DOMIRO-508702 format. One line per 10 residues: their letters; for each residue x, y, z of C-alpha. Coordinates in Angstrom, 3 decimals, padded with zeros to 6 digits. Each point is the difference from the previous one (the first is absolute). Layout:
# DOMIRO-508702
a	X Y Z ~ ...
//
This chain:
# DOMIRO-508702
skneglpwsl	005.265 -006.444 -002.273 ~ 002.093 002.092 -002.401 ~ 000.465 -002.794 -002.578 ~ -001.735 001.209 -003.159 ~ 000.458 -003.383 -001.681 ~ -002.295 -002.072 002.214 ~ -003.314 -001.142 -001.521 ~ -001.920 002.674 001.894 ~ -003.720 -000.491 000.484 ~ -002.678 000.808 002.535
ellerfedrw	000.081 -003.624 001.088 ~ 003.758 000.107 000.685 ~ -000.318 003.222 001.982 ~ -002.873 -001.405 002.062 ~ 001.758 -003.316 000.637 ~ 002.982 001.663 001.651 ~ -001.726 003.191 001.170 ~ 001.474 -000.168 003.508 ~ 003.535 -000.662 -001.254 ~ 000.563 002.706 -002.606
ewsglssneg	002.107 003.057 000.658 ~ -002.667 002.486 -001.093 ~ 002.306 002.950 -000.551 ~ 001.873 -002.070 -002.575 ~ -003.238 -001.152 -001.613 ~ -001.204 003.594 -000.159 ~ 002.959 000.979 -002.176 ~ -000.045 -003.176 -002.125 ~ -000.858 000.863 -003.601 ~ -000.588 -003.663 -000.860
lpwsidller	-003.280 -000.357 001.883 ~ -003.277 -000.093 -001.965 ~ -000.977 003.467 001.184 ~ -003.654 000.976 -000.051 ~ -002.378 001.985 002.147 ~ -001.467 -003.304 001.230 ~ 003.437 -001.207 001.111 ~ 000.657 003.259 001.823 ~ -003.345 -000.220 001.769 ~ 000.431 -003.680 000.932
fanrwnlesl	003.127 000.758 002.057 ~ -000.728 003.664 000.781 ~ 001.182 -000.249 003.605 ~ 003.299 -001.659 -000.882 ~ 001.511 002.169 -002.737 ~ 002.807 002.426 000.748 ~ -001.378 003.263 -001.369 ~ 003.393 001.634 -000.450 ~ 001.210 -002.932 -002.121 ~ -003.264 -000.123 -001.972
sqnealpwsi	000.223 003.692 -000.809 ~ 003.316 -000.617 -001.784 ~ -001.121 -003.118 -001.880 ~ -000.362 000.861 -003.694 ~ -001.751 -003.320 -000.761 ~ -003.194 000.917 001.857 ~ -003.017 000.770 -002.186 ~ 000.277 003.705 000.701 ~ -003.182 001.903 -000.807 ~ -002.335 002.606 001.440
ellerfktr	-002.279 -002.879 001.072 ~ 002.844 -001.617 001.956 ~ 000.930 003.248 001.711 ~ -003.614 000.795 000.865 ~ -000.658 -003.465 001.366 ~ 003.000 000.071 002.342 ~ 000.281 003.720 000.780 ~ -000.797 -000.515 003.686 ~ 002.768 -002.562 000.414
//
């Protein structure tokens, strides 16, 4: 889950969705981060790890969209 070198994609994340260690994924800067990706797995992300991940597409839109989470 923390390996930044894997060929990360939505398909890979979905294929093994029940096997990932989501805290590790949340801090992984190698994922193809987007608002859509964050929404797709909204109930699985570790918010503390996400908040420290510099690879997220940080923007006012992102913060507004997820401000209640």
